[in-house]
PLY file of the C-alpha trace (Angstrom):
ply
format ascii 1.0
element vertex 71
property float x
property float y
property float z
element edge 70
property int vertex1
property int vertex2
end_header
20.54 24.21 -8.37
19.70 24.27 -4.66
18.94 21.12 -2.72
15.34 22.25 -2.20
14.86 22.55 -5.96
16.47 19.15 -6.53
14.27 17.41 -3.94
11.36 15.40 -5.31
8.10 17.35 -5.22
6.44 14.75 -2.97
9.18 15.26 -0.37
8.83 19.04 -0.62
5.08 18.67 -0.02
5.78 16.75 3.20
4.79 13.31 1.89
6.69 10.11 2.38
7.22 8.13 -0.81
4.80 5.45 0.38
2.07 8.01 1.02
2.74 9.61 -2.39
2.57 6.22 -4.16
-0.66 5.29 -2.36
-2.23 8.65 -3.24
-1.29 8.24 -6.91
-2.65 4.68 -6.99
-5.93 5.81 -5.41
-6.29 8.60 -7.99
-5.64 6.23 -10.89
-8.13 3.68 -9.53
-10.79 6.37 -9.14
-10.36 7.43 -12.79
-10.89 3.96 -14.24
-14.09 3.08 -16.06
-16.00 -0.18 -15.83
-15.20 -3.09 -16.21
-11.62 -2.18 -15.20
-12.70 -0.40 -12.02
-14.40 -3.49 -10.57
-11.46 -5.72 -11.61
-9.01 -3.47 -9.79
-11.28 -3.21 -6.73
-11.23 -7.00 -6.43
-7.40 -6.94 -6.15
-7.24 -4.00 -3.75
-6.91 -5.90 -0.46
-3.88 -7.37 1.20
-3.14 -10.21 3.56
-0.02 -11.40 5.31
1.01 -13.99 7.87
3.05 -12.92 10.90
5.10 -15.63 12.56
7.10 -14.87 15.71
10.12 -16.87 16.78
11.20 -17.44 20.39
14.52 -19.10 21.23
14.73 -20.69 17.79
11.22 -22.16 17.79
8.38 -20.96 15.64
5.32 -19.68 17.50
1.72 -19.64 16.29
1.16 -17.81 13.00
-1.32 -14.93 12.88
-2.96 -14.02 9.55
-3.81 -10.35 8.96
-6.19 -9.25 6.18
-7.53 -5.92 5.04
-11.29 -5.50 4.87
-11.11 -5.56 1.06
-9.26 -8.90 1.11
-11.79 -10.42 3.49
-14.69 -9.87 1.05
0 1
1 2
2 3
3 4
4 5
5 6
6 7
7 8
8 9
9 10
10 11
11 12
12 13
13 14
14 15
15 16
16 17
17 18
18 19
19 20
20 21
21 22
22 23
23 24
24 25
25 26
26 27
27 28
28 29
29 30
30 31
31 32
32 33
33 34
34 35
35 36
36 37
37 38
38 39
39 40
40 41
41 42
42 43
43 44
44 45
45 46
46 47
47 48
48 49
49 50
50 51
51 52
52 53
53 54
54 55
55 56
56 57
57 58
58 59
59 60
60 61
61 62
62 63
63 64
64 65
65 66
66 67
67 68
68 69
69 70
């Protein structure tokens, strides 16, 4: 078996694993029927807090949210 044949199909197609996983998740979400579709849409967003450190002291935290998480 050659290395090209052993490579995952998403890698052969030029995708990164993260892009492949996001594409699969989007496809699955689009196939759902109600009420599951609206339940999943409510959980779709993300948010995280970024805190920088300078010389051992914590600086001001910045919160980042996706548009879906903000609604």
